[in-house]
N, C-alpha and C positions, 0 to 999 in steps of 0.2 A: 484673160482680162481684156475688157473692152478698151480699145485704143484711146477713146476720149477720156478715160479715167486713169491712164497711165501716168505715172509720176514723171515730170520733167527731169531728165538725167542731170541737168545742171545744178539742181538744188541738192544733189548728193555728191557733187564734184567740187567746183571752185577752183580747179587747177589753174585756169587761165588767169585768175586774180592773184595767183602766187607763182607766176612764171614769167611774165613779161612787164617791161617798163610801159607805163601808161602816160605818154606825153601827148599834149594837145594844145591848141591855140589858146592863150591865156583868157581871151574874151568869152570862153565858154564858162568861166567861173562867175559866181554871183558878185564879184567885184566889178564886173562890167554890166552896163545896162542890158537886160535880156539874157544874161548868163545864168546858168542854173546849177553848175557844179559848185558845191560849197567850198569857197576859197580857203577856209580853214583846214581842209583836208588836202590841200595842195602845197606844192613848193615851186619856187620860180626855177625853171631850168635854164632858160635863156631869156633874152629881152622879150621874145614873143611866144615862148612855150612855157606852159606849166606842166607839172607831173604829179600824179597822185602820190601822196606821201606813202612811203613804204615800198614803192615799185622801182625806185632808182638806187637800189643797193644790191648787195650780193645775195642776201637771204630775202628775196622778194616776197612781200605780202602787202597787198593794198590795205590801206587803213580802213577802207569801207567794208572789207570782207569780215563777216561775222561767222563763227563756227569752225568746224574742223574739216580741212580739205579731204575729200574722199569719203566723207560720212554725211554731214549735214551742214549746208552753208546758205548764207543769203547776203546780198548786197544791201547795206543799210541806206544807200542813196540810189537805188535802182532807177527810179523815175527821173533822177537828176544826173545819172552817170554820163561821163564824157563820150565823145564820138568814138574813140577806139574801142570802148567797151560795147557801144551799140553796134559797131560794125563787125565785131568778131562773133561769128556764128558757130555753134557746135557742129561737129560732124553729123551728117545725115539729116539736119534740119530741113533742107530742101532736096534731099535725095542724093547728096554727094558728100564725100569725105572732105574734111577740112584739116590740112596738115598742121595748122597752128593749134587747133584743139588736140589733135593726137600728140604732138610734141609736148604740150602743157601737161597732159595726162601722164605721159611717159616719165616726165621729170618728177612726178609724185608717185611713181610706181603703179599707176593705174593703167589698165588695158584700154586700147582704143574703144570708143563706143561702137556697139554693134550696129549694123546697117538698119535694123528695124527699131532703132531707138525712138524714132518719131513717127513710126507707121501708124 
């Protein structure tokens, strides 16, 4: 299969959205001028930090995650997602492993992404 037509492995994964707490500066929410993250999908963590609902509990699952982890998923606020989500890159996106990606996948019984995932 031509590499340009390969399916992005993230759309059949979603493990990172169901493995880590997503906390960020509250002003990233649309409750602040210029903020984009829907405030209705967040909770106040501290005076200065918000957290995506569903990610600050034992059975982590971000409220913005739609679908089934490991099969087919999407972020319903992808364009407005917070900085931690923008910063977390899947393994091999830029030719190197990402331990966070691998740990999230392992938490859901998924193997690490192969090195040619984004080749």
